[in-house]
mmCIF file as gemmi writes it, N, C-alpha and C atoms, coordinates in Angstrom:
data_model
loop_
_atom_site.group_PDB
_atom_site.id
_atom_site.type_symbol
_atom_site.label_atom_id
_atom_site.label_alt_id
_atom_site.label_comp_id
_atom_site.label_asym_id
_atom_site.label_entity_id
_atom_site.label_seq_id
_atom_site.pdbx_PDB_ins_code
_atom_site.Cartn_x
_atom_site.Cartn_y
_atom_site.Cartn_z
_atom_site.occupancy
_atom_site.B_iso_or_equiv
_atom_site.pdbx_formal_charge
_atom_site.auth_seq_id
_atom_site.auth_asym_id
_atom_site.pdbx_PDB_model_num
ATOM 1 N N . MET Axp A 1 ? -111.65 228.737 100.74 1 0 ? 1 A 1
ATOM 2 C CA . MET Axp A 1 ? -110.455 227.985 101.094 1 0 ? 1 A 1
ATOM 3 C C . MET Axp A 1 ? -110.673 226.479 101.008 1 0 ? 1 A 1
ATOM 4 N N . LEU Axp A 2 ? -111.861 226.043 100.628 1 0 ? 2 A 1
ATOM 5 C CA . LEU Axp A 2 ? -112.138 224.607 100.561 1 0 ? 2 A 1
ATOM 6 C C . LEU Axp A 2 ? -111.756 223.978 99.226 1 0 ? 2 A 1
ATOM 7 N N . LYS Axp A 3 ? -111.372 224.732 98.263 1 0 ? 3 A 1
ATOM 8 C CA . LYS Axp A 3 ? -111.13 224.209 96.921 1 0 ? 3 A 1
ATOM 9 C C . LYS Axp A 3 ? -110.139 223.049 96.917 1 0 ? 3 A 1
ATOM 10 N N . GLY Axp A 4 ? -110.63 221.844 97.045 1 0 ? 4 A 1
ATOM 11 C CA . GLY Axp A 4 ? -109.802 220.651 96.944 1 0 ? 4 A 1
ATOM 12 C C . GLY Axp A 4 ? -109.103 220.209 98.208 1 0 ? 4 A 1
ATOM 13 N N . GLU Axp A 5 ? -109.198 220.978 99.268 1 0 ? 5 A 1
ATOM 14 C CA . GLU Axp A 5 ? -108.566 220.567 100.52 1 0 ? 5 A 1
ATOM 15 C C . GLU Axp A 5 ? -109.323 221.175 101.694 1 0 ? 5 A 1
ATOM 16 N N . VAL Axp A 6 ? -109.162 220.575 102.835 1 0 ? 6 A 1
ATOM 17 C CA . VAL Axp A 6 ? -109.804 221.079 104.045 1 0 ? 6 A 1
ATOM 18 C C . VAL Axp A 6 ? -108.828 222.008 104.752 1 0 ? 6 A 1
ATOM 19 N N . PRO Axp A 7 ? -109.201 223.266 104.889 1 0 ? 7 A 1
ATOM 20 C CA . PRO Axp A 7 ? -108.271 224.187 105.552 1 0 ? 7 A 1
ATOM 21 C C . PRO Axp A 7 ? -108.205 223.923 107.051 1 0 ? 7 A 1
ATOM 22 N N . GLY Axp A 8 ? -107.01 223.916 107.561 1 0 ? 8 A 1
ATOM 23 C CA . GLY Axp A 8 ? -106.837 223.788 109.005 1 0 ? 8 A 1
ATOM 24 C C . GLY Axp A 8 ? -107.185 225.104 109.678 1 0 ? 8 A 1
ATOM 25 N N . ILE Axp A 9 ? -107.23 225.065 110.97 1 0 ? 9 A 1
ATOM 26 C CA . ILE Axp A 9 ? -107.598 226.26 111.714 1 0 ? 9 A 1
ATOM 27 C C . ILE Axp A 9 ? -106.533 227.361 111.597 1 0 ? 9 A 1
ATOM 28 N N . GLU Axp A 10 ? -105.271 226.984 111.456 1 0 ? 10 A 1
ATOM 29 C CA . GLU Axp A 10 ? -104.204 227.976 111.398 1 0 ? 10 A 1
ATOM 30 C C . GLU Axp A 10 ? -104.349 228.934 110.221 1 0 ? 10 A 1
ATOM 31 N N . PRO Axp A 11 ? -104.523 228.432 108.978 1 0 ? 11 A 1
ATOM 32 C CA . PRO Axp A 11 ? -104.675 229.374 107.863 1 0 ? 11 A 1
ATOM 33 C C . PRO Axp A 11 ? -105.956 230.207 107.956 1 0 ? 11 A 1
ATOM 34 N N . VAL Axp A 12 ? -106.996 229.633 108.504 1 0 ? 12 A 1
ATOM 35 C CA . VAL Axp A 12 ? -108.244 230.383 108.66 1 0 ? 12 A 1
ATOM 36 C C . VAL Axp A 12 ? -108.044 231.51 109.666 1 0 ? 12 A 1
ATOM 37 N N . ALA Axp A 13 ? -107.401 231.215 110.768 1 0 ? 13 A 1
ATOM 38 C CA . ALA Axp A 13 ? -107.11 232.246 111.772 1 0 ? 13 A 1
ATOM 39 C C . ALA Axp A 13 ? -106.251 233.341 111.146 1 0 ? 13 A 1
ATOM 40 N N . GLY Axp A 14 ? -105.279 232.944 110.349 1 0 ? 14 A 1
ATOM 41 C CA . GLY Axp A 14 ? -104.425 233.918 109.676 1 0 ? 14 A 1
ATOM 42 C C . GLY Axp A 14 ? -105.218 234.838 108.761 1 0 ? 14 A 1
ATOM 43 N N . LYS Axp A 15 ? -106.17 234.27 107.991 1 0 ? 15 A 1
ATOM 44 C CA . LYS Axp A 15 ? -107.023 235.077 107.113 1 0 ? 15 A 1
ATOM 45 C C . LYS Axp A 15 ? -107.861 236.063 107.915 1 0 ? 15 A 1
ATOM 46 N N . LEU Axp A 16 ? -108.181 235.696 109.144 1 0 ? 16 A 1
ATOM 47 C CA . LEU Axp A 16 ? -108.97 236.563 110.014 1 0 ? 16 A 1
ATOM 48 C C . LEU Axp A 16 ? -108.102 237.498 110.848 1 0 ? 16 A 1
ATOM 49 N N . ALA Axp A 17 ? -106.81 237.457 110.587 1 0 ? 17 A 1
ATOM 50 C CA . ALA Axp A 17 ? -105.83 238.302 111.284 1 0 ? 17 A 1
ATOM 51 C C . ALA Axp A 17 ? -105.874 238.106 112.797 1 0 ? 17 A 1
ATOM 52 N N . MET Axp A 18 ? -105.901 236.837 113.189 1 0 ? 18 A 1
ATOM 53 C CA . MET Axp A 18 ? -105.849 236.535 114.623 1 0 ? 18 A 1
ATOM 54 C C . MET Axp A 18 ? -105.073 235.246 114.834 1 0 ? 18 A 1
ATOM 55 N N . SER Axp A 19 ? -104.693 235.011 116.057 1 0 ? 19 A 1
ATOM 56 C CA . SER Axp A 19 ? -103.978 233.78 116.37 1 0 ? 19 A 1
ATOM 57 C C . SER Axp A 19 ? -104.963 232.609 116.421 1 0 ? 19 A 1
ATOM 58 N N . THR Axp A 20 ? -104.417 231.424 116.305 1 0 ? 20 A 1
ATOM 59 C CA . THR Axp A 20 ? -105.243 230.224 116.399 1 0 ? 20 A 1
ATOM 60 C C . THR Axp A 20 ? -105.95 230.166 117.741 1 0 ? 20 A 1
ATOM 61 N N . ARG Axp A 21 ? -105.241 230.473 118.791 1 0 ? 21 A 1
ATOM 62 C CA . ARG Axp A 21 ? -105.81 230.449 120.141 1 0 ? 21 A 1
ATOM 63 C C . ARG Axp A 21 ? -106.96 231.455 120.276 1 0 ? 21 A 1
ATOM 64 N N . SER Axp A 22 ? -106.799 232.644 119.705 1 0 ? 22 A 1
ATOM 65 C CA . SER Axp A 22 ? -107.87 233.65 119.762 1 0 ? 22 A 1
ATOM 66 C C . SER Axp A 22 ? -109.119 233.157 119.042 1 0 ? 22 A 1
ATOM 67 N N . LEU Axp A 23 ? -108.928 232.555 117.869 1 0 ? 23 A 1
ATOM 68 C CA . LEU Axp A 23 ? -110.069 232.024 117.128 1 0 ? 23 A 1
ATOM 69 C C . LEU Axp A 23 ? -110.757 230.927 117.932 1 0 ? 23 A 1
ATOM 70 N N . GLN Axp A 24 ? -109.984 230.025 118.509 1 0 ? 24 A 1
ATOM 71 C CA . GLN Axp A 24 ? -110.558 228.951 119.319 1 0 ? 24 A 1
ATOM 72 C C . GLN Axp A 24 ? -111.345 229.525 120.491 1 0 ? 24 A 1
ATOM 73 N N . ASN Axp A 25 ? -110.811 230.541 121.14 1 0 ? 25 A 1
ATOM 74 C CA . ASN Axp A 25 ? -111.506 231.153 122.276 1 0 ? 25 A 1
ATOM 75 C C . ASN Axp A 25 ? -112.803 231.832 121.848 1 0 ? 25 A 1
ATOM 76 N N . LYS Axp A 26 ? -112.777 232.531 120.716 1 0 ? 26 A 1
ATOM 77 C CA . LYS Axp A 26 ? -113.983 233.197 120.224 1 0 ? 26 A 1
ATOM 78 C C . LYS Axp A 26 ? -115.057 232.164 119.868 1 0 ? 26 A 1
ATOM 79 N N . LEU Axp A 27 ? -114.65 231.083 119.232 1 0 ? 27 A 1
ATOM 80 C CA . LEU Axp A 27 ? -115.613 230.032 118.881 1 0 ? 27 A 1
ATOM 81 C C . LEU Axp A 27 ? -116.181 229.372 120.13 1 0 ? 27 A 1
ATOM 82 N N . LYS Axp A 28 ? -115.333 229.174 121.121 1 0 ? 28 A 1
ATOM 83 C CA . LYS Axp A 28 ? -115.787 228.58 122.381 1 0 ? 28 A 1
ATOM 84 C C . LYS Axp A 28 ? -116.834 229.463 123.052 1 0 ? 28 A 1
ATOM 85 N N . LYS Axp A 29 ? -116.612 230.774 123.025 1 0 ? 29 A 1
ATOM 86 C CA . LYS Axp A 29 ? -117.581 231.71 123.595 1 0 ? 29 A 1
ATOM 87 C C . LYS Axp A 29 ? -118.925 231.638 122.87 1 0 ? 29 A 1
ATOM 88 N N . GLU Axp A 30 ? -118.875 231.295 121.585 1 0 ? 30 A 1
ATOM 89 C CA . GLU Axp A 30 ? -120.095 231.163 120.779 1 0 ? 30 A 1
ATOM 90 C C . GLU Axp A 30 ? -120.713 229.763 120.914 1 0 ? 30 A 1
ATOM 91 N N . GLY Axp A 31 ? -120.068 228.912 121.679 1 0 ? 31 A 1
ATOM 92 C CA . GLY Axp A 31 ? -120.598 227.573 121.912 1 0 ? 31 A 1
ATOM 93 C C . GLY Axp A 31 ? -120.337 226.593 120.782 1 0 ? 31 A 1
ATOM 94 N N . THR Axp A 32 ? -119.271 226.825 120.034 1 0 ? 32 A 1
ATOM 95 C CA . THR Axp A 32 ? -118.959 225.928 118.931 1 0 ? 32 A 1
ATOM 96 C C . THR Axp A 32 ? -117.453 225.695 118.862 1 0 ? 32 A 1
ATOM 97 N N . THR Axp A 33 ? -117.047 224.893 117.909 1 0 ? 33 A 1
ATOM 98 C CA . THR Axp A 33 ? -115.635 224.627 117.672 1 0 ? 33 A 1
ATOM 99 C C . THR Axp A 33 ? -115.361 224.817 116.186 1 0 ? 33 A 1
ATOM 100 N N . TYR Axp A 34 ? -114.094 224.891 115.846 1 0 ? 34 A 1
ATOM 101 C CA . TYR Axp A 34 ? -113.712 225.013 114.445 1 0 ? 34 A 1
ATOM 102 C C . TYR Axp A 34 ? -114.243 223.821 113.649 1 0 ? 34 A 1
ATOM 103 N N . GLN Axp A 35 ? -114.109 222.628 114.195 1 0 ? 35 A 1
ATOM 104 C CA . GLN Axp A 35 ? -114.548 221.427 113.485 1 0 ? 35 A 1
ATOM 105 C C . GLN Axp A 35 ? -116.056 221.44 113.228 1 0 ? 35 A 1
ATOM 106 N N . LYS Axp A 36 ? -116.841 221.842 114.226 1 0 ? 36 A 1
ATOM 107 C CA . LYS Axp A 36 ? -118.293 221.897 114.055 1 0 ? 36 A 1
ATOM 108 C C . LYS Axp A 36 ? -118.679 222.919 112.99 1 0 ? 36 A 1
ATOM 109 N N . LEU Axp A 37 ? -118.034 224.057 113.017 1 0 ? 37 A 1
ATOM 110 C CA . LEU Axp A 37 ? -118.311 225.104 112.043 1 0 ? 37 A 1
ATOM 111 C C . LEU Axp A 37 ? -117.912 224.657 110.64 1 0 ? 37 A 1
ATOM 112 N N . LEU Axp A 38 ? -116.767 224.01 110.521 1 0 ? 38 A 1
ATOM 113 C CA . LEU Axp A 38 ? -116.312 223.496 109.239 1 0 ? 38 A 1
ATOM 114 C C . LEU Axp A 38 ? -117.307 222.48 108.675 1 0 ? 38 A 1
ATOM 115 N N . GLU Axp A 39 ? -117.773 221.579 109.508 1 0 ? 39 A 1
ATOM 116 C CA . GLU Axp A 39 ? -118.754 220.578 109.071 1 0 ? 39 A 1
ATOM 117 C C . GLU Axp A 39 ? -120.049 221.251 108.6 1 0 ? 39 A 1
ATOM 118 N N . GLN Axp A 40 ? -120.499 222.259 109.322 1 0 ? 40 A 1
ATOM 119 C CA . GLN Axp A 40 ? -121.721 222.973 108.954 1 0 ? 40 A 1
ATOM 120 C C . GLN Axp A 40 ? -121.557 223.659 107.594 1 0 ? 40 A 1
ATOM 121 N N . VAL Axp A 41 ? -120.424 224.295 107.384 1 0 ? 41 A 1
ATOM 122 C CA . VAL Axp A 41 ? -120.162 224.978 106.12 1 0 ? 41 A 1
ATOM 123 C C . VAL Axp A 41 ? -120.081 223.967 104.978 1 0 ? 41 A 1
ATOM 124 N N . ARG Axp A 42 ? -119.372 222.866 105.193 1 0 ? 42 A 1
ATOM 125 C CA . ARG Axp A 42 ? -119.266 221.84 104.154 1 0 ? 42 A 1
ATOM 126 C C . ARG Axp A 42 ? -120.633 221.272 103.801 1 0 ? 42 A 1
ATOM 127 N N . LYS Axp A 43 ? -121.468 221.054 104.8 1 0 ? 43 A 1
ATOM 128 C CA . LYS Axp A 43 ? -122.811 220.522 104.553 1 0 ? 43 A 1
ATOM 129 C C . LYS Axp A 43 ? -123.629 221.491 103.701 1 0 ? 43 A 1
ATOM 130 N N . GLU Axp A 44 ? -123.622 222.759 104.046 1 0 ? 44 A 1
ATOM 131 C CA . GLU Axp A 44 ? -124.41 223.747 103.3 1 0 ? 44 A 1
ATOM 132 C C . GLU Axp A 44 ? -123.909 223.912 101.873 1 0 ? 44 A 1
ATOM 133 N N . ILE Axp A 45 ? -122.591 223.923 101.703 1 0 ? 45 A 1
ATOM 134 C CA . ILE Axp A 45 ? -122.03 224.022 100.355 1 0 ? 45 A 1
ATOM 135 C C . ILE Axp A 45 ? -122.405 222.781 99.543 1 0 ? 45 A 1
ATOM 136 N N . ALA Axp A 46 ? -122.313 221.612 100.149 1 0 ? 46 A 1
ATOM 137 C CA . ALA Axp A 46 ? -122.679 220.367 99.462 1 0 ? 46 A 1
ATOM 138 C C . ALA Axp A 46 ? -124.133 220.412 99.014 1 0 ? 46 A 1
ATOM 139 N N . LYS Axp A 47 ? -125.017 220.852 99.885 1 0 ? 47 A 1
ATOM 140 C CA . LYS Axp A 47 ? -126.438 220.918 99.535 1 0 ? 47 A 1
ATOM 141 C C . LYS Axp A 47 ? -126.668 221.873 98.359 1 0 ? 47 A 1
ATOM 142 N N . ASN Axp A 48 ? -125.953 222.982 98.341 1 0 ? 48 A 1
ATOM 143 C CA . ASN Axp A 48 ? -126.087 223.928 97.227 1 0 ? 48 A 1
ATOM 144 C C . ASN Axp A 48 ? -125.569 223.338 95.921 1 0 ? 48 A 1
ATOM 145 N N . TYR Axp A 49 ? -124.42 222.669 95.965 1 0 ? 49 A 1
ATOM 146 C CA . TYR Axp A 49 ? -123.887 222.028 94.759 1 0 ? 49 A 1
ATOM 147 C C . TYR Axp A 49 ? -124.813 220.922 94.261 1 0 ? 49 A 1
ATOM 148 N N . LEU Axp A 50 ? -125.416 220.18 95.162 1 0 ? 50 A 1
ATOM 149 C CA . LEU Axp A 50 ? -126.277 219.067 94.754 1 0 ? 50 A 1
ATOM 150 C C . LEU Axp A 50 ? -127.545 219.543 94.051 1 0 ? 50 A 1
ATOM 151 N N . LYS Axp A 51 ? -127.875 220.808 94.188 1 0 ? 51 A 1
ATOM 152 C CA . LYS Axp A 51 ? -129.024 221.383 93.47 1 0 ? 51 A 1
ATOM 153 C C . LYS Axp A 51 ? -128.675 221.683 92.016 1 0 ? 51 A 1
ATOM 154 N N . GLN Axp A 52 ? -127.408 221.526 91.67 1 0 ? 52 A 1
ATOM 155 C CA . GLN Axp A 52 ? -126.925 221.792 90.315 1 0 ? 52 A 1
ATOM 156 C C . GLN Axp A 52 ? -126.584 220.465 89.638 1 0 ? 52 A 1
ATOM 157 N N . PRO Axp A 53 ? -127.495 219.924 88.84 1 0 ? 53 A 1
ATOM 158 C CA . PRO Axp A 53 ? -127.284 218.587 88.263 1 0 ? 53 A 1
ATOM 159 C C . PRO Axp A 53 ? -126.054 218.471 87.364 1 0 ? 53 A 1
ATOM 160 N N . GLU Axp A 54 ? -125.567 219.589 86.856 1 0 ? 54 A 1
ATOM 161 C CA . GLU Axp A 54 ? -124.398 219.532 85.976 1 0 ? 54 A 1
ATOM 162 C C . GLU Axp A 54 ? -123.092 219.324 86.746 1 0 ? 54 A 1
ATOM 163 N N . VAL Axp A 55 ? -123.124 219.433 88.067 1 0 ? 55 A 1
ATOM 164 C CA . VAL Axp A 55 ? -121.928 219.223 88.885 1 0 ? 55 A 1
ATOM 165 C C . VAL Axp A 55 ? -121.946 217.779 89.402 1 0 ? 55 A 1
ATOM 166 N N . ALA Axp A 56 ? -120.961 216.999 89.001 1 0 ? 56 A 1
ATOM 167 C CA . ALA Axp A 56 ? -120.888 215.591 89.404 1 0 ? 56 A 1
ATOM 168 C C . ALA Axp A 56 ? -120.628 215.473 90.908 1 0 ? 56 A 1
ATOM 169 N N . ILE Axp A 57 ? -121.192 214.446 91.498 1 0 ? 57 A 1
ATOM 170 C CA . ILE Axp A 57 ? -121.016 214.225 92.936 1 0 ? 57 A 1
ATOM 171 C C . ILE Axp A 57 ? -119.535 214.017 93.277 1 0 ? 57 A 1
ATOM 172 N N . VAL Axp A 58 ? -118.809 213.352 92.435 1 0 ? 58 A 1
ATOM 173 C CA . VAL Axp A 58 ? -117.378 213.151 92.685 1 0 ? 58 A 1
ATOM 174 C C . VAL Axp A 58 ? -116.65 214.495 92.711 1 0 ? 58 A 1
ATOM 175 N N . ASP Axp A 59 ? -117.08 215.433 91.869 1 0 ? 59 A 1
ATOM 176 C CA . ASP Axp A 59 ? -116.467 216.766 91.853 1 0 ? 59 A 1
ATOM 177 C C . ASP Axp A 59 ? -116.819 217.544 93.118 1 0 ? 59 A 1
ATOM 178 N N . ILE Axp A 60 ? -118.037 217.383 93.594 1 0 ? 60 A 1
ATOM 179 C CA . ILE Axp A 60 ? -118.446 218.036 94.843 1 0 ? 60 A 1
ATOM 180 C C . ILE Axp A 60 ? -117.577 217.524 95.986 1 0 ? 60 A 1
ATOM 181 N N . ALA Axp A 61 ? -117.383 216.217 96.024 1 0 ? 61 A 1
ATOM 182 C CA . ALA Axp A 61 ? -116.541 215.62 97.069 1 0 ? 61 A 1
ATOM 183 C C . ALA Axp A 61 ? -115.145 216.239 97.045 1 0 ? 61 A 1
ATOM 184 N N . PHE Axp A 62 ? -114.566 216.363 95.851 1 0 ? 62 A 1
ATOM 185 C CA . PHE Axp A 62 ? -113.228 216.945 95.731 1 0 ? 62 A 1
ATOM 186 C C . PHE Axp A 62 ? -113.223 218.41 96.158 1 0 ? 62 A 1
ATOM 187 N N . LEU Axp A 63 ? -114.2 219.179 95.675 1 0 ? 63 A 1
ATOM 188 C CA . LEU Axp A 63 ? -114.263 220.609 96.001 1 0 ? 63 A 1
ATOM 189 C C . LEU Axp A 63 ? -114.373 220.86 97.497 1 0 ? 63 A 1
ATOM 190 N N . LEU Axp A 64 ? -114.989 219.933 98.203 1 0 ? 64 A 1
ATOM 191 C CA . LEU Axp A 64 ? -115.155 220.083 99.649 1 0 ? 64 A 1
ATOM 192 C C . LEU Axp A 64 ? -114.006 219.479 100.444 1 0 ? 64 A 1
ATOM 193 N N . GLY Axp A 65 ? -113.001 218.962 99.745 1 0 ? 65 A 1
ATOM 194 C CA . GLY Axp A 65 ? -111.807 218.481 100.42 1 0 ? 65 A 1
ATOM 195 C C . GLY Axp A 65 ? -111.855 217.033 100.875 1 0 ? 65 A 1
ATOM 196 N N . PHE Axp A 66 ? -112.792 216.258 100.348 1 0 ? 66 A 1
ATOM 197 C CA . PHE Axp A 66 ? -112.855 214.842 100.714 1 0 ? 66 A 1
ATOM 198 C C . PHE Axp A 66 ? -111.892 214.053 99.831 1 0 ? 66 A 1
ATOM 199 N N . SER Axp A 67 ? -111.239 213.07 100.416 1 0 ? 67 A 1
ATOM 200 C CA . SER Axp A 67 ? -110.239 212.291 99.685 1 0 ? 67 A 1
ATOM 201 C C . SER Axp A 67 ? -110.875 211.379 98.638 1 0 ? 67 A 1
ATOM 202 N N . GLU Axp A 68 ? -112.108 210.934 98.89 1 0 ? 68 A 1
ATOM 203 C CA . GLU Axp A 68 ? -112.819 210.045 97.971 1 0 ? 68 A 1
ATOM 204 C C . GLU Axp A 68 ? -114.306 210.323 98.055 1 0 ? 68 A 1
ATOM 205 N N . GLN Axp A 69 ? -115.023 209.973 96.986 1 0 ? 69 A 1
ATOM 206 C CA . GLN Axp A 69 ? -116.471 210.178 96.981 1 0 ? 69 A 1
ATOM 207 C C . GLN Axp A 69 ? -117.142 209.37 98.084 1 0 ? 69 A 1
ATOM 208 N N . SER Axp A 70 ? -116.637 208.186 98.376 1 0 ? 70 A 1
ATOM 209 C CA . SER Axp A 70 ? -117.257 207.348 99.409 1 0 ? 70 A 1
ATOM 210 C C . SER Axp A 70 ? -117.183 208.009 100.784 1 0 ? 70 A 1
ATOM 211 N N . VAL Axp A 71 ? -116.111 208.727 101.038 1 0 ? 71 A 1
ATOM 212 C CA . VAL Axp A 71 ? -115.965 209.433 102.317 1 0 ? 71 A 1
ATOM 213 C C . VAL Axp A 71 ? -116.988 210.574 102.38 1 0 ? 71 A 1
ATOM 214 N N . PHE Axp A 72 ? -117.15 211.279 101.267 1 0 ? 72 A 1
ATOM 215 C CA . PHE Axp A 72 ? -118.159 212.343 101.179 1 0 ? 72 A 1
ATOM 216 C C . PHE Axp A 72 ? -119.556 211.753 101.373 1 0 ? 72 A 1
ATOM 217 N N . ASN Axp A 73 ? -119.839 210.642 100.694 1 0 ? 73 A 1
ATOM 218 C CA . ASN Axp A 73 ? -121.163 210.009 100.819 1 0 ? 73 A 1
ATOM 219 C C . ASN Axp A 73 ? -121.467 209.694 102.282 1 0 ? 73 A 1
ATOM 220 N N . HIS Axp A 74 ? -120.503 209.148 102.979 1 0 ? 74 A 1
ATOM 221 C CA . HIS Axp A 74 ? -120.679 208.787 104.393 1 0 ? 74 A 1
ATOM 222 C C . HIS Axp A 74 ? -120.942 210.037 105.241 1 0 ? 74 A 1
ATOM 223 N N . ALA Axp A 75 ? -120.15 211.071 105.024 1 0 ? 75 A 1
ATOM 224 C CA . ALA Axp A 75 ? -120.322 212.316 105.793 1 0 ? 75 A 1
ATOM 225 C C . ALA Axp A 75 ? -121.677 212.945 105.499 1 0 ? 75 A 1
ATOM 226 N N . PHE Axp A 76 ? -122.066 212.982 104.234 1 0 ? 76 A 1
ATOM 227 C CA . PHE Axp A 76 ? -123.347 213.602 103.862 1 0 ? 76 A 1
ATOM 228 C C . PHE Axp A 76 ? -124.52 212.842 104.485 1 0 ? 76 A 1
ATOM 229 N N . LYS Axp A 77 ? -124.421 211.52 104.49 1 0 ? 77 A 1
ATOM 230 C CA . LYS Axp A 77 ? -125.485 210.724 105.102 1 0 ? 77 A 1
ATOM 231 C C . LYS Axp A 77 ? -125.544 210.978 106.611 1 0 ? 77 A 1
ATOM 232 N N . ARG Axp A 78 ? -124.402 211.153 107.241 1 0 ? 78 A 1
ATOM 233 C CA . ARG Axp A 78 ? -124.368 211.473 108.671 1 0 ? 78 A 1
ATOM 234 C C . ARG Axp A 78 ? -125.006 212.835 108.924 1 0 ? 78 A 1
ATOM 235 N N . TRP Axp A 79 ? -124.749 213.8 108.046 1 0 ? 79 A 1
ATOM 236 C CA . TRP Axp A 79 ? -125.289 215.15 108.203 1 0 ? 79 A 1
ATOM 237 C C . TRP Axp A 79 ? -126.79 215.221 107.966 1 0 ? 79 A 1
ATOM 238 N N . THR Axp A 80 ? -127.263 214.488 106.943 1 0 ? 80 A 1
ATOM 239 C CA . THR Axp A 80 ? -128.641 214.681 106.48 1 0 ? 80 A 1
ATOM 240 C C . THR Axp A 80 ? -129.541 213.461 106.606 1 0 ? 80 A 1
ATOM 241 N N . GLY Axp A 81 ? -128.953 212.286 106.794 1 0 ? 81 A 1
ATOM 242 C CA . GLY Axp A 81 ? -129.745 211.061 106.81 1 0 ? 81 A 1
ATOM 243 C C . GLY Axp A 81 ? -130.014 210.519 105.417 1 0 ? 81 A 1
ATOM 244 N N . SER Axp A 82 ? -129.449 211.158 104.4 1 0 ? 82 A 1
ATOM 245 C CA . SER Axp A 82 ? -129.668 210.767 103.013 1 0 ? 82 A 1
ATOM 246 C C . SER Axp A 82 ? -128.332 210.732 102.284 1 0 ? 82 A 1
ATOM 247 N N . THR Axp A 83 ? -128.249 209.923 101.244 1 0 ? 83 A 1
ATOM 248 C CA . THR Axp A 83 ? -127.044 209.932 100.419 1 0 ? 83 A 1
ATOM 249 C C . THR Axp A 83 ? -127.1 211.157 99.51 1 0 ? 83 A 1
ATOM 250 N N . PRO Axp A 84 ? -125.953 211.604 98.994 1 0 ? 84 A 1
ATOM 251 C CA . PRO Axp A 84 ? -125.968 212.739 98.073 1 0 ? 84 A 1
ATOM 252 C C . PRO Axp A 84 ? -126.861 212.48 96.849 1 0 ? 84 A 1
ATOM 253 N N . HIS Axp A 85 ? -126.812 211.271 96.32 1 0 ? 85 A 1
ATOM 254 C CA . HIS Axp A 85 ? -127.622 210.932 95.138 1 0 ? 85 A 1
ATOM 255 C C . HIS Axp A 85 ? -129.116 211.054 95.452 1 0 ? 85 A 1
ATOM 256 N N . LYS Axp A 86 ? -129.553 210.495 96.561 1 0 ? 86 A 1
ATOM 257 C CA . LYS Axp A 86 ? -130.971 210.571 96.934 1 0 ? 86 A 1
ATOM 258 C C . LYS Axp A 86 ? -131.387 212.006 97.217 1 0 ? 86 A 1
ATOM 259 N N . TYR Axp A 87 ? -130.522 212.763 97.896 1 0 ? 87 A 1
ATOM 260 C CA . TYR Axp A 87 ? -130.819 214.173 98.177 1 0 ? 87 A 1
ATOM 261 C C . TYR Axp A 87 ? -131.001 214.929 96.887 1 0 ? 87 A 1
ATOM 262 N N . ARG Axp A 88 ? -130.106 214.714 95.925 1 0 ? 88 A 1
ATOM 263 C CA . ARG Axp A 88 ? -130.192 215.391 94.628 1 0 ? 88 A 1
ATOM 264 C C . ARG Axp A 88 ? -131.502 215.044 93.934 1 0 ? 88 A 1
ATOM 265 N N . GLN Axp A 89 ? -131.896 213.791 93.961 1 0 ? 89 A 1
ATOM 266 C CA . GLN Axp A 89 ? -133.154 213.39 93.332 1 0 ? 89 A 1
ATOM 267 C C . GLN Axp A 89 ? -134.347 214.1 93.958 1 0 ? 89 A 1
ATOM 268 N N . GLN Axp A 90 ? -134.308 214.312 95.259 1 0 ? 90 A 1
ATOM 269 C CA . GLN Axp A 90 ? -135.417 214.961 95.965 1 0 ? 90 A 1
ATOM 270 C C . GLN Axp A 90 ? -135.495 216.446 95.661 1 0 ? 90 A 1
ATOM 271 N N . VAL Axp A 91 ? -134.358 217.115 95.536 1 0 ? 91 A 1
ATOM 272 C CA . VAL Axp A 91 ? -134.378 218.564 95.348 1 0 ? 91 A 1
ATOM 273 C C . VAL Axp A 91 ? -134.489 218.997 93.884 1 0 ? 91 A 1
ATOM 274 N N . ILE Axp A 92 ? -134.266 218.074 92.96 1 0 ? 92 A 1
ATOM 275 C CA . ILE Axp A 92 ? -134.334 218.418 91.534 1 0 ? 92 A 1
ATOM 276 C C . ILE Axp A 92 ? -135.537 217.755 90.869 1 0 ? 92 A 1
ATOM 277 N N . LYS Axp A 93 ? -136.595 217.64 91.481 1 0 ? 93 A 1
ATOM 278 C CA . LYS Axp A 93 ? -137.765 216.969 90.891 1 0 ? 93 A 1
ATOM 279 C C . LYS Axp A 93 ? -138.324 217.683 89.704 1 0 ? 93 A 1
């Protein structure tokens, strides 16, 4: 559901055949929130895409629902302490 946009909690809850409130309660019981889980998923997907040199960083940003590459760069650095470009250089040696 990330293809070019960030899915809100409502459509995700719908895909899981539950109400938004039920999903929020289940996540709370697990000690997390929808936003935290979304960030974790986006980070892992980004790391996997960055291992593929043929996929441009700007395309990764779009696929993960970021409005601009600079916003993705900032988020990735917050998640990992590294820019996407530097991370890619380290994993594709």
